[in-house]
Structures are given as structure tokens and as C-alpha cells.
N, C-alpha and C positions, 0 to 999 in steps of 0.2 A: 561401206554403210555401217559396219560394226564399229569402226573407229569413230565415226560421227556420233553414234549412240553412246559410246564410252565417254567421248569428250563431253557430250551433253550431260550425261550422268555425273561426271566429275564436276562440271561447272555448277550443276544444281546442288551437289553436295557441298562444294566450297561456299556457294551463296547461302545455302540453308544453314550451314554452320555459323555463318556470320562472322564478322571480324571480332576477335578478342583483342582489345586494344590495350596498350601499355605505353611506356616511354615514347614520346614523340608521335603518338597516334599511329603507330605501325600496326596494321592488321596482322594477326597471327592465325594461320590456318593449319590444320592437321590433315595429312593424307597418308595412305598406306604405300608401301614400296610397290605393290602391284598396281595401284592407281597411278602412281608416278610413271611406271614403266608403260602403262597403257596409253597415257597421253601427256608426255613430257611437255609438248608445246603449250597446252592449256595451263599447266602448272607454271611454266616459265613466263607466260603472259601475266599471271597473277603476281609473280615476283617483280616483273617489269612495272606493274602498276603500283608497286610499293608494299606488297604483302610479304610477310616472312612465312615460309612454309616449313612446317615440322614434318619430316618423313618418319613414319613409324614402321618398325619391324616387330611382328608379334605383339602389337599393341604397346610397344615401348619406343620412345623417341630415340633415333640414332643418328639423324642428320638434320641440318637446318639449311634451307636455301633462302638467301636474301640477296638483294642487289649489291654489287661490289661498291657502288657509290650511292649515297642516298638520293632519292628522286627529288628534284627541285621543282616546286610548284610555281607557276606564274600567277600573277594577280588574277587573271581571268579564270585560271583553274581554281583558285581559292574562292572566288565569288561563286562559281558554278557549284563547288562542293558545299558552300554555305547554303545556297538555294536548295540543293538536293536534301540537305539535312533538315532544313525548314519544312520541306514537303513531308519528309518522313515523320517528323515530330508533330506536324499539323499546326505549328505556330512559329513565328519568327522570334529569334532571340534579339533583344534590344541592348544596346550598349548603355552603360552607366553614363549619364550626361557629363560628369566631370572627366571621366576617362576619355570620352569622345572629344571634349574640348582640348585636353592635353595632347591627344594624337594630332588634331588639327593644327595646334600651335607648333608641334615638332615638324610637321610637314611644311608649314609656312616658312619656318625659320631654317630649314636645312640648306646647307651650302653644297655646291657641286664638288664632286670628288676630283681632286687634282693631285695625282701621285707625283712624287718628285721625279725628275728626269732620269735619275740613276736607277730607278726601279725597273 
């Protein structure tokens, strides 16, 4: 029961802290060494979701946890994320009409990828 409460507290802290985003929209979260030790599973779940976790000792960063390979998002993941952000903002972002037309043209004119036989 204590583990579940600690996990819940850690998840609330990580959520309340909110993502601090930088290069490539990676969420950066901070946690203490003690919180990491209490619920490694919850922290690793955040890392698997794409977050970078800064582990602090005595309020100073001393370790960084991030996925070994970047998380690849599917188109459906991107659409779901866009819809979630629209709800958070309270309005939908619209594309510039010229940009949208250029993207449509690229999609219409793309050719199938055919790697050479020696690859």
C-alpha cells in the first residue's frame, strides 16, 4: 500500500512539474534520488514515454535518465497528441493554407521507396 501511495505521489509530482520542453519536444522532469529509489518503475515508465529525467542529489543534478533510442511516434500517436494539445489550449491550431497545399502536393507526388537490391 505504501508503494502505491509513493508511486501516486511521484506521478503527481512529475505531472504537476509539467514538461519542460527543449530540443525535439522532449519533456524534462526532475526527481530526487530518494524518489527514484522509492518507485523506479514509475520513473522508467516516464522515460519510456519519452521524458528525460534529471536525478538530483542534495538538490543538484547528478544523473540523467533517457531512452537509449528516441521514441518513434506513429501518425495516429501524432494525431492523438495534437488533439490532446488542442483540448489543453482550448482551441485548434490551423495550418497556413500555403503550407498545407505544399504538404498535399508532396504527398501526392511522392514515389514508393525502392532500395537497390544490394542494400
